[in-house]
C-alpha positions as CSV (number, residue, x, y, z in Angstrom):
1,M,-73.0,39.5,32.7
2,A,-76.4,40.2,31.1
3,Q,-76.6,39.7,27.4
4,L,-79.4,40.3,24.8
5,T,-80.0,37.1,22.8
6,L,-81.5,36.8,19.4
7,R,-84.6,35.2,21.0
8,D,-84.9,38.2,23.5
9,L,-84.6,40.7,20.7
10,G,-87.1,38.8,18.6
11,E,-89.7,38.8,21.4
12,I,-89.2,42.5,22.1
13,M,-89.5,43.4,18.4
14,L,-92.6,41.2,17.9
15,E,-94.4,43.2,20.6
16,F,-94.1,46.3,18.4
17,H,-94.4,44.6,15.0
18,D,-97.6,45.3,13.0
19,S,-97.9,41.7,11.6
20,E,-98.4,38.5,13.6
21,S,-95.3,36.9,12.1
22,P,-93.9,34.7,14.8
23,G,-90.7,34.1,12.8
24,L,-89.7,37.7,12.7
25,L,-86.1,36.9,13.7
26,D,-84.1,33.8,13.4
27,T,-80.5,32.9,12.5
28,R,-81.3,33.0,8.8
29,N,-82.1,36.7,8.8
30,L,-79.5,38.0,11.2
31,D,-77.9,40.0,8.4
32,V,-81.1,41.1,6.7
33,V,-81.7,44.9,7.0
34,F,-84.6,45.8,9.2
35,E,-86.4,47.5,6.3
36,D,-86.5,44.1,4.5
37,L,-88.0,42.5,7.6
38,D,-90.8,45.1,7.5
39,C,-89.5,46.9,10.6
40,D,-90.2,50.6,10.5
41,S,-88.3,53.3,12.4
42,L,-91.1,53.7,15.0
43,M,-90.9,50.0,15.8
44,L,-87.1,50.1,16.1
45,L,-87.4,53.2,18.4
46,Q,-89.8,51.4,20.6
47,T,-87.6,48.3,20.6
48,T,-84.4,50.2,21.6
49,G,-86.3,52.2,24.2
50,R,-87.5,49.0,25.9
51,I,-84.0,47.4,25.7
52,Q,-82.5,50.5,27.4
53,R,-85.1,50.4,30.1
54,E,-85.0,46.7,30.8
55,Y,-81.3,46.2,30.5
56,G,-80.3,49.5,32.1
57,V,-78.0,50.5,29.3
58,E,-77.7,53.8,27.4
59,L,-77.4,53.4,23.6
60,D,-76.1,56.2,21.4
61,R,-78.7,57.4,18.8
62,E,-76.2,57.5,16.0
63,R,-75.0,54.0,16.7
64,I,-78.6,52.8,16.9
65,A,-79.4,54.4,13.5
66,A,-76.3,52.7,12.0
67,A,-77.4,49.3,13.4
68,D,-79.5,48.3,10.4
69,T,-79.6,44.5,10.9
70,P,-80.5,42.3,13.9
71,R,-76.8,41.2,14.2
72,A,-75.7,44.8,14.3
73,L,-78.3,45.7,17.0
74,L,-77.3,42.7,19.1
75,D,-73.7,43.6,18.8
76,L,-74.4,47.2,19.8
77,V,-76.5,46.3,22.8
78,N,-74.2,43.5,24.0
79,S,-71.1,45.8,23.7
80,A,-72.9,48.4,25.8
81,L,-73.8,45.8,28.4
82,A,-70.2,44.6,28.5
83,E,-69.0,48.2,29.1
84,V,-71.5,48.6,32.0
85,A,-70.4,45.4,33.5
86,A,-66.7,46.3,33.4
């Protein structure tokens, strides 16, 4: 079963992040809200769009909006991937 890892998410998000911060995501900030990580709504939209295309999963817009931390987004994506695999 495919799974989105923190490293995968970090690499995707870094593509769309305005700064050159290589440490955008790590285990210390899994529960920090995206806004505090300087992630704007456009960046998150681009990130989730790419995840949907690459991983072949459909994510509910309301659930995406509610996923305000990296951990919440990982959980959302990986739950959707598990449903597809079942």
